C-alpha positions as CSV (number, residue, x, y, z in Angstrom):
1,M,-55.7,-172.4,113.6
2,S,-56.1,-175.4,111.4
3,E,-58.9,-175.5,108.9
4,M,-61.8,-177.9,109.6
5,S,-62.8,-180.5,107.1
6,F,-66.2,-180.3,105.3
7,E,-67.5,-183.2,107.4
8,Q,-66.5,-181.4,110.6
9,M,-68.2,-178.2,109.5
10,L,-71.3,-180.2,108.6
11,E,-71.3,-182.0,112.0
12,G,-70.9,-178.6,113.7
13,S,-73.9,-177.1,111.9
14,I,-76.3,-179.9,113.0
15,K,-77.8,-179.5,116.4
16,T,-77.7,-182.3,119.0
17,I,-80.7,-183.8,120.6
18,R,-81.3,-186.0,123.6
19,N,-84.0,-188.4,124.7
20,G,-86.9,-186.6,126.4
21,E,-86.2,-183.4,124.6
22,I,-89.0,-181.4,122.9
23,V,-88.2,-180.7,119.3
24,E,-90.0,-178.8,116.5
25,G,-90.1,-180.0,112.9
26,T,-91.7,-179.7,109.6
27,V,-93.8,-182.4,108.1
28,I,-92.1,-183.7,104.9
29,E,-94.2,-186.9,104.4
30,V,-97.5,-188.3,105.7
31,K,-98.6,-191.9,105.6
32,P,-101.8,-193.4,107.0
33,D,-99.8,-194.8,109.9
34,E,-96.7,-192.6,110.0
35,I,-95.6,-189.0,110.0
36,I,-92.0,-188.0,108.9
37,L,-90.6,-184.7,110.2
38,N,-87.5,-182.7,109.3
39,I,-86.3,-181.7,112.8
40,G,-83.0,-180.1,111.7
41,Y,-81.0,-183.2,112.7
42,K,-78.9,-185.5,110.7
43,S,-81.8,-188.0,110.7
44,D,-85.5,-187.4,110.2
45,G,-88.0,-187.8,113.0
46,I,-90.7,-190.5,112.8
47,I,-94.0,-190.4,114.6
48,S,-96.0,-193.7,114.4
49,R,-99.7,-193.8,114.7
50,N,-99.4,-195.3,118.2
51,E,-97.3,-192.3,119.2
52,Y,-99.7,-189.8,117.7
53,T,-103.0,-190.9,119.2
54,N,-104.8,-193.5,121.3
55,E,-107.2,-194.2,118.4
56,S,-105.9,-197.4,116.7
57,N,-107.6,-196.9,113.3
58,L,-107.0,-193.2,112.8
59,D,-105.7,-192.3,109.3
60,L,-102.9,-189.8,109.9
61,T,-103.3,-188.3,106.5
62,T,-106.5,-186.8,107.7
63,Q,-104.7,-185.1,110.7
64,V,-101.7,-183.3,109.2
65,K,-100.3,-182.4,105.8
66,V,-96.9,-181.8,104.3
67,G,-95.5,-178.4,105.3
68,D,-97.2,-178.4,108.8
69,T,-95.1,-177.5,111.7
70,M,-95.5,-179.5,114.9
71,E,-93.8,-180.3,118.2
72,A,-92.9,-183.8,119.5
73,K,-91.0,-185.5,122.3
74,V,-87.9,-187.5,121.5
75,L,-88.3,-191.1,122.6
76,K,-85.0,-192.5,121.1
77,V,-82.3,-190.7,119.2
78,N,-81.4,-193.7,117.2
79,D,-83.9,-196.5,116.6
80,G,-81.3,-198.8,115.2
81,E,-82.0,-197.7,111.6
82,G,-80.7,-194.2,112.0
83,Q,-84.0,-192.6,112.6
84,V,-85.3,-190.5,115.6
85,L,-88.4,-191.9,117.3
86,L,-90.7,-189.1,118.3
87,S,-94.0,-189.0,120.2
88,Y,-96.7,-186.4,119.7
89,K,-99.0,-188.3,122.1
90,H,-96.7,-188.0,125.1
91,L,-96.1,-184.4,124.6
92,A,-99.8,-183.8,124.1
93,A,-100.6,-185.8,127.3
94,E,-98.1,-183.7,129.3
95,K,-99.8,-180.6,128.0
96,G,-103.2,-182.2,128.7
97,N,-102.2,-183.0,132.3
98,K,-101.3,-179.3,132.8
99,R,-104.7,-178.4,131.3
100,L,-106.4,-180.9,133.7
101,E,-104.4,-179.6,136.6
102,D,-105.6,-176.0,135.9
103,A,-109.2,-177.2,135.5
104,F,-108.9,-179.1,138.8
105,N,-107.6,-176.0,140.6
106,N,-110.2,-173.7,139.0
107,K,-113.1,-176.1,139.2
108,E,-113.6,-175.7,135.5
109,V,-116.2,-177.6,133.6
110,L,-114.6,-179.6,130.8
111,K,-116.2,-181.2,127.7
112,A,-114.6,-184.3,126.1
113,K,-115.5,-187.3,124.0
114,V,-115.9,-190.8,125.6
115,V,-113.3,-193.0,123.9
116,Q,-113.9,-196.1,125.9
117,V,-116.7,-197.7,127.9
118,L,-115.3,-199.8,130.7
119,S,-116.9,-202.2,133.2
120,G,-116.5,-199.7,136.0
121,G,-117.0,-196.4,134.2
122,L,-116.0,-194.2,131.2
123,S,-112.7,-193.1,129.8
124,V,-112.4,-189.7,128.2
125,V,-109.5,-187.9,126.6
126,V,-108.5,-184.2,127.0
127,D,-105.6,-183.3,124.8
128,E,-104.4,-186.9,124.9
129,A,-104.6,-187.0,128.7
130,R,-107.0,-189.7,129.9
131,V,-109.6,-189.0,132.6
132,F,-111.6,-191.8,134.3
133,I,-115.2,-191.2,135.3
134,P,-116.4,-194.0,137.6
135,A,-119.9,-195.5,136.9
136,S,-121.2,-194.0,140.1
137,L,-120.3,-190.5,138.9
138,V,-121.6,-190.8,135.4
139,S,-125.2,-190.0,136.2
140,D,-127.5,-188.8,139.0
141,T,-129.5,-192.0,138.6
142,F,-128.3,-195.6,138.4
143,E,-127.4,-196.8,134.9
144,K,-126.6,-200.4,134.4
145,D,-125.6,-200.0,130.7
146,L,-123.2,-197.2,129.9
147,S,-122.7,-198.2,126.3
148,K,-124.9,-195.4,125.1
149,Y,-122.2,-192.9,126.1
150,Q,-119.6,-194.4,123.6
151,D,-118.3,-191.7,121.2
152,T,-120.5,-189.0,122.8
153,E,-119.3,-185.7,124.3
154,I,-120.0,-185.2,127.9
155,E,-119.3,-182.5,130.5
156,F,-117.6,-183.1,133.8
157,V,-115.3,-181.6,136.4
158,I,-112.0,-183.0,137.8
159,T,-112.4,-184.0,141.4
160,E,-109.1,-185.8,141.8
161,F,-105.8,-185.0,140.1
162,N,-102.8,-187.3,140.8
163,P,-100.9,-188.0,137.6
164,R,-98.1,-189.7,139.4
165,R,-100.4,-192.4,140.5
166,R,-102.3,-192.1,137.2
167,R,-105.4,-191.1,139.1
168,I,-107.3,-188.4,137.3
169,I,-111.0,-188.7,138.2
170,G,-113.9,-186.9,136.6
171,D,-117.4,-186.3,137.9
172,R,-120.4,-185.8,135.7
173,R,-123.0,-186.5,138.4
174,R,-122.2,-183.3,140.3
175,L,-123.0,-181.2,137.3
176,L,-126.3,-183.0,136.7
177,E,-127.3,-182.6,140.3
178,A,-126.5,-178.9,140.3
179,D,-128.4,-178.4,137.1
180,K,-131.3,-180.3,138.5
181,A,-131.4,-178.3,141.7
182,E,-131.4,-175.1,139.7
183,K,-134.2,-176.3,137.4
184,Q,-136.2,-177.5,140.5
185,K,-135.9,-174.1,142.1
186,E,-137.1,-172.4,138.9
187,L,-140.0,-174.9,138.6
188,F,-141.3,-174.5,142.1
189,A,-141.1,-170.7,141.7
190,R,-143.6,-170.8,138.8
191,I,-146.0,-173.6,139.5
192,N,-149.2,-173.5,141.6
193,V,-151.9,-176.0,142.6
194,G,-154.3,-176.3,139.7
195,D,-151.9,-175.5,136.9
196,V,-152.1,-177.6,133.8
197,I,-148.6,-178.7,132.7
198,E,-147.1,-181.2,130.2
199,G,-144.6,-183.8,131.3
200,T,-142.7,-186.9,130.2
201,V,-143.2,-190.3,131.8
202,K,-139.9,-191.1,133.6
203,N,-140.9,-194.3,135.4
204,V,-144.0,-196.5,135.8
205,T,-144.7,-198.6,138.9
206,D,-147.7,-200.7,140.1
207,F,-149.0,-197.7,142.1
208,G,-148.5,-194.9,139.6
209,A,-146.2,-193.1,137.3
210,F,-143.5,-190.5,137.9
211,I,-143.7,-187.6,135.5
212,D,-140.7,-185.4,134.7
213,L,-142.0,-181.8,134.7
214,G,-138.6,-180.3,133.7
215,G,-136.9,-179.7,137.0
216,A,-138.7,-182.1,139.3
217,D,-140.8,-185.3,139.2
218,G,-144.4,-185.4,140.1
219,L,-146.4,-188.5,141.1
220,L,-149.4,-189.5,139.1
221,H,-151.1,-192.0,141.4
222,I,-153.1,-194.9,139.8
223,S,-156.3,-193.4,141.3
224,E,-155.6,-190.1,139.5
225,M,-154.9,-191.5,136.1
226,S,-158.4,-191.6,134.8
227,W,-162.0,-191.1,135.8
228,G,-162.3,-194.7,134.7
229,R,-160.7,-197.7,136.3
230,I,-157.0,-198.4,135.7
231,D,-155.9,-201.9,136.8
232,N,-152.3,-201.8,135.6
233,P,-150.4,-198.4,135.1
234,K,-147.8,-200.2,133.0
235,K,-150.4,-201.0,130.3
236,A,-151.6,-197.4,130.3
237,F,-148.3,-195.5,130.3
238,K,-144.8,-196.1,128.8
239,V,-141.5,-194.4,129.6
240,G,-141.0,-191.5,127.3
241,D,-144.7,-190.8,126.8
242,T,-145.8,-187.2,126.9
243,C,-148.9,-186.5,129.0
244,R,-151.0,-183.5,130.1
245,V,-151.6,-183.3,133.8
246,F,-152.7,-180.8,136.4
247,I,-151.1,-180.1,139.8
248,K,-153.3,-181.4,142.5
249,D,-151.1,-180.7,145.5
250,I,-147.6,-179.4,146.4
251,R,-146.1,-180.2,149.7
252,E,-142.5,-179.1,150.3
253,N,-140.6,-180.8,147.3
254,K,-143.3,-183.3,146.5
255,I,-145.8,-182.8,143.7
256,A,-149.1,-184.7,143.3
257,L,-150.5,-184.9,139.8
258,S,-153.9,-185.8,138.3
259,M,-155.4,-186.4,134.9
260,K,-159.0,-186.3,136.3
261,F,-159.9,-183.0,134.7
262,E,-163.2,-181.6,136.0
263,D,-164.6,-180.9,132.6
264,E,-164.3,-184.6,131.8
265,N,-166.0,-185.7,135.0
266,P,-168.5,-188.4,134.0
267,W,-170.6,-187.6,137.0
268,K,-171.3,-184.0,136.0
269,D,-174.4,-184.9,134.0
270,A,-175.0,-188.3,135.6
271,S,-178.2,-187.2,137.3
272,E,-179.8,-186.8,133.8
273,R,-178.3,-189.8,132.0
274,F,-178.8,-192.2,134.9
275,A,-182.0,-190.9,136.5
276,I,-184.3,-193.4,138.3
277,G,-186.4,-195.2,135.7
278,N,-183.9,-194.7,132.8
279,I,-183.1,-197.9,130.9
280,V,-179.3,-198.1,130.4
281,T,-176.7,-200.4,128.9
282,G,-173.3,-201.2,130.3
283,K,-170.6,-203.8,130.6
284,V,-170.0,-206.2,133.5
285,A,-166.7,-204.9,135.0
286,R,-166.3,-207.2,138.0
287,M,-168.3,-209.5,140.2
288,A,-168.8,-210.4,143.9
289,D,-171.0,-213.0,145.5
290,F,-173.7,-210.3,146.3
291,G,-173.8,-208.7,142.8
292,A,-172.1,-207.5,139.7
293,F,-170.6,-204.0,139.1
294,V,-171.6,-202.6,135.7
295,E,-169.6,-199.9,134.0
296,L,-172.1,-197.5,132.5
297,S,-169.4,-195.1,131.2
298,P,-165.7,-194.6,132.1
299,G,-165.7,-193.6,135.8
300,V,-169.4,-194.5,136.5
301,D,-170.1,-198.0,137.9
302,A,-173.4,-199.3,139.1
303,L,-174.4,-202.2,141.3
304,L,-176.6,-204.9,139.9
305,H,-177.6,-206.9,143.0
306,V,-177.8,-210.6,142.6
307,S,-181.5,-210.4,143.6
308,Q,-182.1,-208.0,140.7
309,I,-180.7,-210.2,137.9
310,A,-183.7,-212.6,137.4
311,R,-187.0,-213.7,139.0
312,E,-185.7,-217.1,139.9
313,H,-183.1,-217.6,142.7
314,I,-179.5,-217.1,141.7
315,D,-176.7,-218.1,144.0
316,K,-174.1,-215.8,142.6
317,P,-173.9,-213.5,139.5
318,S,-171.1,-215.5,137.8
319,D,-173.7,-218.3,137.4
320,V,-175.4,-216.3,134.7
321,L,-173.1,-213.3,133.8
322,T,-169.5,-213.0,132.5
323,V,-167.1,-210.1,132.8
324,G,-167.2,-208.0,129.7
325,Q,-170.8,-209.0,128.9
326,E,-173.0,-206.1,127.8
327,I,-176.4,-205.9,129.6
328,E,-179.5,-203.8,129.7
329,A,-181.0,-202.7,133.0
330,K,-183.2,-200.2,134.7
331,V,-182.0,-197.6,137.1
332,V,-183.8,-198.2,140.4
333,D,-181.7,-196.0,142.7
334,F,-179.4,-193.0,142.2
335,N,-177.4,-191.3,144.9
336,E,-175.2,-188.5,143.5
337,A,-173.7,-187.5,146.8
338,E,-172.3,-191.0,147.4
339,K,-171.9,-191.7,143.7
340,K,-174.0,-194.9,143.9
341,I,-176.3,-196.3,141.3
342,S,-178.4,-199.4,141.6
343,L,-179.7,-201.4,138.6
344,S,-182.2,-204.1,138.0
345,M,-182.5,-206.5,135.1
346,K,-185.5,-208.1,136.7
347,A,-187.4,-204.8,136.4
348,L,-187.3,-205.1,132.6
349,L,-188.8,-208.6,132.5
350,P,-192.5,-208.7,131.4
351,D,-195.0,-209.3,134.1
352,E,-196.0,-212.9,134.7
353,P,-199.5,-213.7,133.5
354,K,-202.1,-214.0,136.3
355,A,-204.1,-217.2,136.5
356,E,-207.8,-216.8,135.5
357,E,-210.5,-217.9,138.0
358,G,-212.0,-221.2,137.2
359,S,-209.1,-222.3,135.1
360,D,-208.2,-225.9,134.9
361,D,-205.0,-225.3,136.8
362,V,-206.9,-223.8,139.7
363,A,-209.6,-226.5,139.6
364,D,-206.9,-229.1,139.7
365,V,-205.3,-227.5,142.6
366,D,-208.6,-227.2,144.4
367,I,-209.6,-230.8,143.8
368,E,-206.2,-232.0,145.0
369,A,-206.5,-229.9,148.1
370,V,-210.0,-231.2,148.8
371,A,-208.9,-234.8,148.2
372,A,-206.0,-234.3,150.6
373,E,-208.3,-232.9,153.2
374,E,-210.7,-235.7,152.8
375,G,-208.0,-238.3,153.1
376,E,-206.8,-236.9,156.4
């Protein structure tokens, strides 16, 4: 048997590799955009930043160090410069796809970082395998702007797995709905009519506010917001406000709330404060042709009839009064059962002086009357 040359023995000691093969190597140099591996081949293996990760600005020196061992997939045995092009990302994606397939089959809850906000949803990465979460499956409520999810970690389940068609779909809404249903069940099990509870304003409308009670929303109707008058709920409440309410009614899965606490009821001592004959002050709250409504205290309004404003004839209250004007008046009627109070400004006016007998005015009137009679 002939002896082999040194070159032949060297060639024989070096393994062969093929495109698509998985190789293991040792990091011998790291640059911000490149990793160089000794893979036991006649040429070193090169992993560029683009073949390591989907993050375009990632500094590779923060990810690996000289001496680390890592696996990669061979993209090209000879890149034209005698180097072997490797991909860590492709290998990781294949492993990630297997991870996602297992999660899909086992209905496992995954957690991953949102790497991109798209017009139609969110893109997350699990072990370099991308998952798309459509906008309709991001939340249990409609969200027009998804930018707040950028770079945040979210939980989801895989509801469709088809890597050949590059369709791997995640669903976050399902988890939120399940969590909400569980919290709702717990909430309804512990609350009762009359309970005082704290909540957070979730939404404000013209007719009231929806309060998040931690498992279900309750409606705080405009009529239950205060003992006083609320014209615009949006001026009284803002989304995110914390408020103290009590449960007025529970019907199936609907909760009615109120902030009209009985110990704050302005009518509880109204019979003393606004007894007939008392002189009170208040502000004109609103007006009608027949009279003005005067707020004596938040939640207690009284009627000042147009006939009780002055001695002289007044067509309508707005001729002499303005909304917001403070007035003084006398209580002339009080009906606690119907919560009605009547006022009179006229009652506070001094009595008109009576004409004395034999006065010049009377004489003049008599003379004129006589003269008139005589002239007939």
